[in-house]
C-alpha positions as CSV (number, residue, x, y, z in Angstrom):
1,M,-15.7,-4.6,-100.9
2,I,-14.9,-5.8,-97.2
3,G,-13.8,-2.9,-94.6
4,S,-11.7,-0.2,-95.7
5,E,-10.0,-2.4,-98.5
6,R,-9.5,-1.0,-102.2
7,P,-10.2,-3.1,-105.5
8,G,-6.9,-5.2,-106.1
9,G,-6.4,-6.0,-102.4
10,P,-4.9,-4.2,-99.0
11,G,-1.9,-2.4,-101.0
12,V,1.5,-2.1,-100.0
13,A,1.3,-0.3,-96.9
14,G,-1.1,-2.8,-95.6
15,G,0.8,-6.0,-96.6
16,L,4.0,-3.9,-95.0
17,R,2.3,-3.7,-91.9
18,L,1.2,-7.4,-91.9
19,V,4.7,-8.3,-92.5
20,V,6.1,-6.1,-89.9
21,A,3.8,-7.5,-87.5
22,L,4.5,-11.4,-88.0
23,V,8.4,-10.8,-87.8
24,V,7.7,-8.6,-84.2
25,G,5.1,-11.3,-83.3
26,L,7.8,-13.9,-84.1
27,C,11.0,-12.2,-82.4
28,G,8.9,-11.3,-79.6
29,A,7.6,-14.8,-79.0
30,W,11.6,-15.9,-79.7
31,W,13.0,-14.0,-76.9
32,V,10.0,-13.7,-74.5
33,G,10.2,-17.6,-74.8
34,P,13.3,-18.6,-72.8
35,A,13.3,-15.2,-70.8
36,A,9.7,-16.3,-69.9
37,A,11.1,-18.6,-67.3
38,G,13.1,-15.9,-65.6
39,L,16.9,-15.8,-65.1
40,I,18.0,-19.2,-63.6
41,G,20.0,-18.6,-60.7
42,D,21.5,-21.5,-58.2
43,V,20.8,-21.8,-54.5
44,E,22.9,-23.3,-51.7
45,A,20.0,-24.6,-49.7
46,V,16.7,-25.7,-50.2
47,T,13.7,-26.7,-47.6
48,L,11.0,-28.5,-49.4
49,R,8.0,-30.7,-48.1
50,V,7.4,-34.5,-49.8
51,G,6.0,-33.8,-53.1
52,E,6.7,-30.4,-53.5
53,R,9.8,-29.4,-56.0
54,A,12.2,-26.6,-56.6
55,V,14.6,-25.1,-59.2
56,I,18.5,-25.1,-57.7
57,G,19.9,-24.3,-60.5
58,G,20.3,-24.3,-64.4
59,V,22.8,-26.3,-67.1
60,T,24.1,-24.4,-70.2
61,G,24.9,-25.5,-73.7
62,P,27.5,-23.7,-75.5
63,C,27.1,-20.1,-75.9
64,G,23.7,-18.8,-77.3
65,R,22.5,-22.3,-77.6
66,L,20.4,-24.3,-75.3
67,P,21.8,-27.9,-74.0
68,N,21.0,-30.6,-76.1
69,R,17.7,-32.0,-73.7
70,A,18.3,-35.6,-74.9
71,A,21.7,-35.9,-73.2
72,L,20.3,-34.7,-69.8
73,R,20.3,-37.2,-67.4
74,G,18.7,-37.2,-64.1
75,A,19.7,-38.6,-60.9
76,V,17.7,-40.2,-57.4
77,T,19.1,-39.1,-54.4
78,R,18.5,-40.0,-50.7
79,T,15.8,-37.8,-50.5
80,G,14.2,-37.4,-53.8
81,S,15.1,-36.9,-57.5
82,I,16.7,-34.8,-59.9
83,G,15.3,-33.8,-63.2
84,F,14.8,-31.0,-65.8
85,G,12.3,-28.1,-66.1
86,A,11.5,-25.2,-68.7
87,E,14.1,-23.0,-70.9
88,G,15.2,-20.0,-69.5
89,L,18.4,-18.0,-69.6
90,R,21.3,-18.4,-67.2
91,K,24.3,-15.5,-66.5
92,A,27.4,-17.0,-67.7
93,R,31.1,-15.0,-67.5
94,G,32.3,-17.3,-70.2
95,C,29.6,-16.4,-72.6
96,G,29.8,-12.4,-71.6
97,G,26.0,-12.1,-70.7
98,P,22.7,-14.4,-70.6
99,T,22.9,-17.3,-72.3
100,P,20.0,-19.7,-72.7
101,A,19.8,-22.8,-70.4
102,I,17.5,-25.6,-68.8
103,E,16.0,-25.4,-65.4
104,V,17.7,-28.4,-63.2
105,L,14.8,-29.5,-60.5
106,F,14.9,-31.0,-57.6
107,T,11.5,-33.2,-56.4
108,A,11.5,-33.9,-52.8
109,E,10.3,-37.6,-52.6
110,R,11.3,-38.9,-48.7
111,P,11.9,-37.1,-45.9
112,G,15.8,-36.5,-44.7
113,T,18.6,-34.3,-45.3
114,E,21.6,-34.5,-47.6
115,T,24.1,-32.2,-49.1
116,L,24.2,-32.7,-53.1
117,R,26.8,-31.9,-55.4
118,V,25.3,-30.6,-58.9
119,L,27.1,-29.1,-61.9
120,G,30.1,-28.6,-59.2
121,R,28.6,-26.9,-56.8
122,K,27.2,-28.2,-53.2
123,I,23.4,-27.8,-52.3
124,G,21.8,-28.8,-48.7
125,V,18.3,-30.3,-49.2
126,R,16.1,-30.8,-46.3
127,V,13.1,-32.6,-46.8
128,T,10.2,-32.6,-44.2
129,P,6.8,-34.7,-44.2
């Protein structure tokens, strides 16, 4: 006998505890995954140094589902580039609350200032050397 096992296996109670632990663990991993990135908000302006990156918003898919990452296209701007980052949650009035989203990232590449239009919003960008 190993530990406190009885002949014939751990028994129903032990097996049930294992199943409950797995279900809670898997559900927790699913829920914590998107939430680990936090709630993705909007910014009106950002100031960065060349080489820095910041989250400037989030793109959502249909309520309750992430957008198709393969369909997302970044863009090059006068002062940097726009790409996509981690999964998170975003408040969506049309969905009645938080819904899965993907971060929209701006990477500063050249000094200057500009106003970007991202997801229908204007965002002021200032990049310093």
